[in-house]
C-alpha positions in Angstrom: -0.8 1.5 -58.4 -4.2 0.2 -59.0 -6.9 1.6 -56.7 -10.5 0.3 -56.3 -13.1 2.9 -55.5 -16.1 1.9 -53.4 -19.3 3.9 -53.1 -21.0 4.1 -49.8 -24.5 5.3 -48.9 -25.2 6.0 -52.6 -27.5 8.9 -51.7 -24.7 11.0 -50.3 -22.1 10.0 -52.7 -19.4 9.2 -50.3 -16.5 7.3 -51.8 -13.6 5.5 -50.1 -10.6 4.5 -52.2 -8.4 1.6 -51.3 -5.2 0.8 -52.5 -4.6 -2.7 -53.9 -1.1 -2.8 -54.0 0.5 -2.8 -50.4 3.6 -0.8 -49.9 6.5 -3.2 -48.9 8.8 -1.3 -46.6 11.3 -3.2 -44.7 10.3 -4.2 -41.2 12.5 -2.3 -38.6 13.1 -5.1 -36.2 14.7 -2.7 -33.7 11.7 -0.5 -33.6 9.4 -3.6 -33.3 11.6 -4.8 -30.3 11.4 -1.5 -28.4 7.7 -1.2 -29.0 7.3 -5.0 -27.4 9.6 -4.2 -24.7 7.5 -1.1 -23.8 4.4 -3.2 -23.8 5.7 -5.9 -21.7 7.2 -3.3 -19.2 3.5 -1.8 -18.9 2.0 -5.1 -18.4 4.6 -5.8 -15.5 3.7 -2.4 -14.0 -0.1 -3.2 -14.2 0.7 -6.6 -12.7 2.6 -5.0 -9.7 -0.3 -2.5 -9.1 -2.8 -5.1 -9.4 -0.9 -7.3 -6.8 -0.5 -4.2 -4.4 -3.9 -3.4 -4.7 -5.0 -7.1 -3.7 -2.6 -7.1 -0.8 -4.1 -3.8 0.4 -7.7 -5.5 0.0 -6.6 -8.5 2.1 -5.0 -6.6 4.8 -8.1 -4.3 5.1 -10.2 -7.6 5.6 -8.1 -8.5 8.6 -7.2 -11.9 10.1 -10.9 -12.9 10.5 -10.8 -13.8 6.8 -10.6 -17.4 6.0 -7.2 -17.5 4.0 -5.9 -14.5 5.2 -2.3 -16.0 6.0 -2.2 -18.0 2.8 -3.1 -14.9 0.7 -0.7 -12.6 2.5 2.2 -15.3 1.9 1.3 -15.6 -1.8 0.8 -12.2 -2.8 3.9 -11.0 -1.0 5.9 -13.6 -2.5 4.6 -12.7 -5.9 5.5 -8.8 -5.3 9.0 -10.0 -4.1 9.5 -12.1 -7.2 8.4 -9.2 -9.4 10.8 -6.6 -7.9 13.7 -9.2 -8.1 13.1 -9.7 -11.7 12.8 -6.1 -12.4 16.0 -5.5 -10.7 17.6 -8.5 -12.5 16.4 -7.2 -15.7 18.2 -3.9 -15.1 21.4 -5.2 -14.4 21.3 -7.8 -17.2 20.2 -5.1 -19.7 23.4 -3.1 -19.1 
C-alpha cells in the first residue's frame, strides 16, 4: 500500500499520512437499509413533533387569528395521516 505524507505547518513538523489505496470492503446492504430506516423514522418523529407544536401555537392564538379554522383543519389532518401511516407501517412490516 502506497502512502503520501503531507507536511503541514512546517515549523511544527506536523505530518499527516493519507493512504492512496482505498480498502474495498463489501457494502453490507442490510446495515445500510437499517441505518436508512432509522434516519427516516427520526425524521418522521421530528415532523410529527413539529406539527404538534404548530397546532399548539395556533390553538394559543385563538379564533381571532385570520386562518384559524383552515390551519386547525390542515394541521389536524396532517397529524392524523402521519399516525395512520405509522400504524400501517407497523402492520406491513410484520
